[in-house]
Every structure is written in C-alpha cells, then in structure tokens.
N, C-alpha and C positions, 0 to 999 in steps of 0.2 A: 647818133650817126646811125643810118641805116645799113645794116651789112647786106651782102652780096654772096651767095652760095659758091664755094669754093669747088673750082674744076681742078681735080687732081689729075687729069690727063693733060694739063695745060704745063709748059717749062715754067719753071719754078727758079727762085735763088738756090746754089748750092753750097755745103760749108767745106771748107776744106782745112785742113790740118796743119798750122807754119807754127814750128819751136813748140811751146808750152799752149797755145793758144789758137784762135782760129781766124782765117780770113772768109769771105763770102765772094762766091762768085754770080756774076750777072747771067742772065738765060743765053748771054751770047758767048758765055765762060771767058770773058774780062773780069779782072776784079771791080768789085762793087764798091763804088765810092760815095755814091750818095748817101750823106751823111745821117739825113733821117731814116733811111732805109736799114742802115746800121744799126742805130741806136733802138728802130723797133724792135730788129731781130734780136740784138743783144737782150731786151728788156722780157724775150719769151722765155728767156733761161732755158734753152734747150739744153737736154742733158750730155755731157760730154761723150759719154760713153754709146751714143746714138749714132748708127753708119746710115747711110745711103738716106741723107736727111734730104727733104723737100720742104721750101720756104717760100709761103705764097709772096707773090708781087704786089697784092692788093692789098693796102692795110685796112681795109673793110670783109675782108674775106672771111667768110666764118670758121674756116680751117685757117689756121695761121703758118703749122709747120708738121711735116710728119717725119717720123724716123721708125728704124729699127732699132730694138733696144739690146741688151746684151744676152737675154732670153728666144733670142729670134723672132718677136712678137712687135708686129706695127702699132705705133703707138704716136697720138697725137695731140696738138696744143690747137686750143679753141682761142677763138677771140673771147677776150673779156666779157664783152655785151652777152655774147652767145650764151657764155656758159650761165651768166646771172639769170635770162631768159627761158634757160634750158631746167635749170634749179628750181626757180619759181615754178615752172609747171609740174615739176618731179615731186613737189611737196604739195604743191594743190590737189596732187593726183593721190598722193599718201594719206590725205583727209578723205578723199571719196572712198578710199581702200577701208580706211578707219569707220566708216559709216557703215560697213557691208560687212565687218568682222562679226559682229553676233550672227549674220545669217550663214556666214562661211563656218563659223566654228560649231552650229547646229547641224550644218550638214557634216562636218567632221565626224563629230557622235552620232550620227545616224551608221555611217559607212563604218566607221572601227565596231560598233555593235552590231550590226548586220552579219551574224553566222561567223563561223569561226575560220573560215577557211583562210588561205592566203589569196585574195583574190584582187584585181587591179584595184579597185576602190578602197579595200582593206588596208592594204600597204601604203597605198598613195595618202589616202588620210592620216597613217601613223607617220608618214616622211613629214607632211606639211603640218601636224601637231606638233613635231621636234623645231621645224623653224620657226612656227610661233611661239612656243613656251623656251627655245633654246638660243634662237637670233643666231643660228649657226647658215653657213655661208650654203649655196646649192651644190657648189664643186663642178669641175668640168672634165669632161674626158680627156681631153688635152695634156694637162697639167697631171693625172693621175699616172699615165703611162709614161711620164719621162724617166729616163734610166738614172740619171744625176742626182735629181732632188726633186721624186713625184709630193704631190700636194694634194689634198682631197679636203672635200666637203660633203654633205650631207648624199648626193648622188652616187659619190665612187666610194664610199664606205667600204668597207673589207670587214668579214667576221671578226677578224682579231681587235678591231675599232670599239668592237662592243661589248660590254659586261651589263649583265641585269643582275639584281639583286632584290628579291621582295619585287615592290612595284615600283624601282628604280632601274633606269637606265643610265648606264654612265658611258659617255664617248670620250674616248684619246684617240686624237691624231692631230698628223702635223698637216696645218693649212698653208694658205696663202702666204708667199714669202717666207716660207720655213719656220711658220711660226707655230707652237704646241698647242694646242687645243685640247682643252678638258672641260667637261661640263655634265651635268647631270639633272634628268628631267624625271619628274616625279610624276607618273602616269600608267597606272595599272593594266588598262587596255593597248598603251603603246607598247610597255613592256613586254606583254604577252605575244602581241605580233613580232618582236625582235628575236624574243626567246625561239619562235616556231621557228623565225628565218635563220638563227643561227645552228639550229638543228638541220634543217634541210639544206642548208647552203654551205656546209663546212666541207672545204676542200673547193672551194670555188673564190675567185679573185673579188666580186662584188656580192656584197650582202642583200642589194633590195632587187628583188626580182616578184613577178606573180605566176602563178599556175593558171595556164589557159586551158580549162577544162576541154574546149571546142578540138582545140589542136594537139592537146596533151603534150605541152612542153610547157618549160619555163622560158618566160620572157623578162630580159633585164630592162629594168627602170633606167631611164637616163634624165638629164635636166629636162628637156623638152619634155617629155612626158609629164613631169611634176609640172610645169609651168602651163600644158594644155588643162590639166587637171583643175589647177587655181582659176583659170578663165573659165573653165565647166562649173563650176561651183560657184563663183563670185558673178560668173556675167558682166565681167570688168576686163580688160586690156591688162590684166595684172599679173606679175612675174613674183619668183621667191624673195627677189630683194626689197619688194615693198616694205613685208614684214620688218627688216631690219631699217630700213629706214624709218617704218612710224613707231618701232619701238626705241630706236637711238632718240628721237623727239621726246617720247613721253618718258625716258629716264631723266633725258635733260629738265624735263618742267619738273618732274619730284624732286631731284636735286637742288633744283634752285628754290621751290617752298620749303624744303626741309631746312635750308639756309636763313630764309626769310629775306624780305626785303634789306637793302645795306644803304645805309646813307650818305657813302663816300664813293667816287668814282674809284678808288684804288681797291675798297671791300668789295666792291661789285665786280671790278676785275677778277680778285681771287674767288670771289662764288662762282665766277662762270668757270674758268681754270679748272677748279675742283667738279663742278658739274659735267665738264670735257672729260676729265680723267677716269671719271665712273661710268661716263658711255664708253668710253674707247677701252676700258675693261670687261664692260659688260658686251661688246662686237665684237672684241680680239683683234684691235687695230691701234694707232696712235691716235692720241687726243687731238692732232690737226687734223687729220682725217675726220675723226668723228664730227669737229665742228664742219668742215669743209663738204661734208657729203651725207650727213645722216642725222642732223640736227636742223630743224628748219627753225631758218633766223627769226621769224616771227616771235619766239619763245624768248630770244633774247631781245628782241624789242622791246618785248613786255615787260622784261625784266628791269631792263634801263629805266622802264617809266614806273616803276616800283610794282609793277602787278606780278603776281604770282596764279596756278591754281589753286583751287579752295578746299580741292580732295586728290587723292590718289588716281581716281577713276580716269581711264582712256575718254569720257565722255567731257569732263573737265578740261583735258587737254586740248580737246578739239574745238571747246567754246572759248578757249584763253586766245586759240590761234585764228578763230573766226573774228572775234571783238578786237582782235590786234588789226586785222586785215580791214575792217570797215571804218 
C-alpha cells in the first residue's frame, strides 16, 4: 500500500463520547455508518483520555489520528506502514552513528581535557559523556517547569540532583512519566566539571551552564545546544536520543549472547523477554517500549536464526546487524 501524506488542516472524522463508549462523526457532522471506516478507527486504539480527536478519512494517510492527551500535549497515531519505514530508517541511522562513535569519543576526551575552565565545549562534552555512559534522556524545558509533576533530564538537571564522590557522579531525579532515575557514572573528568558547576551554580535552578568570557556572563545550556554540539562533533544529523537507541540495541545483543542460542521457540521467547527487561532497566522504561523503540529488530531476527554476537564489542553488534540485513 502506497501511503499519502496526511493534511491535518483538512476535515477529518470526529469522536464523540456516548455512554461508556464512543461514536464517530463524519466530516458533515452526521454519524459515521461506514462499517469499514469504523473498524479501522477502532483498530487505532485511540486512548479514551484524548480530547479534540481528529481522524483521517483516508486509510492510506501517513497520520491516522491526532488528539490532546491528559497533559495537554498533542499526540499522533501513525499508519503501521509509516511506522515500519520510519523505524527502519531510525535503526539504519543508529548504525551510522555507531560507526562514528570512536571519533565522537575522541573529541569528547579532547574537549574535556582542554583547560580547566567551564567553557562551552568542556561543559557540553561532559553532558554528552553522561549521555553516552549513562543513557539518560536529554530532558525538556517544558516538562521541567510544570508545577504539578515536573520531570527532568540531563539538560534540565538542578544542582540538588547531582552528587560527586571520588571520581564518580551520582544522579538522582524524577524523569519522564514520573519515573525515578538513579545512575552512577565513573569518569574523573566529568566528575570534576560537575563538581565545579555545583559550586558555581549553587542557588540556581539549572546546573548546566557555561561561562561566556566575551560577554562576561553565564549562559544556560538547553537541549538544542546539546544537539547542536552533537552535530558539530559528529558531522551527522545526530541527536541525544541516538545514544539510547544504539545502547538499547547493544544491550539486547549482549544479553541474548549471554543466554546463548536456544533450541525451542518457547525458550527463545523467554530469552528475548529477559533481554528486553534488561534493556528496560538500563534505559528506565518498560520492556514493551524498549522492544518497540530502542532495539534494532534485526538483532532479534538474527537470534531467531541462531546467531548471536561473538564478543561484547559494539563492532560485533554492528557486524551482526549488517550481516542480518544482507
């Protein structure tokens, strides 16, 4: 099926609560009676809490529905074929990022050890090192300032979220969906940067900032600044999420290799389930989300065929995926 790009400005079907369920309205306001269209809408499993729901009249539209969730955020339901194509592109991109990781890590090392001041490059390098080693989310200004249930990521951390001990950084904060995160990263250079920031940024709401010597002022660091730095040092259209996607895939491959090939389908399913739990624990989400969004399906396809990585190295994981794709 060839998809068409949905035009969200055009009229769509609407959802109306009726008793304990919903009915659907055509673009002219009358009740939608097309059985095929109603079944398609039900198959989208649009969350009951969504309001202001718009549903595509085109079964081939790449966006099938939109709505506003309980937190006031606009959400989307995409066509399954669109999600499949997008996921394939995402994991192919993660492979490209993995090939550049040695260069990226060399640059981080250089920026971290270039002087002792809290410069833009040194602070950003510390943040990206934390992304790489700790697999934390980058965070959002919008979520950090909410009064009811603020959530944080690296870019929005407060001084109180960070402790340093020896050469280790300990992070404790409430992240996305109210999940408490706790992580330790052992890195002396990063630890020194964060120790200095905690001293200099005491009393501020945001931990991460750099000192602009030209303007003689502190400049806060936001998520866009981190992604700009990533593109600068990688030469790729790279974002912070790419680290989580790649590390989720690597963790799954390592877990499956540790369990080894299994002779029956039920034992393979059990091994995959265990691997997804380990990925979820690493990334701070659920096994279902880990499998759907952070593990390259080619690792699972290879496992079904009895193939696992031959070492724990990231190169071995890349090789396995490429061989499965060929």
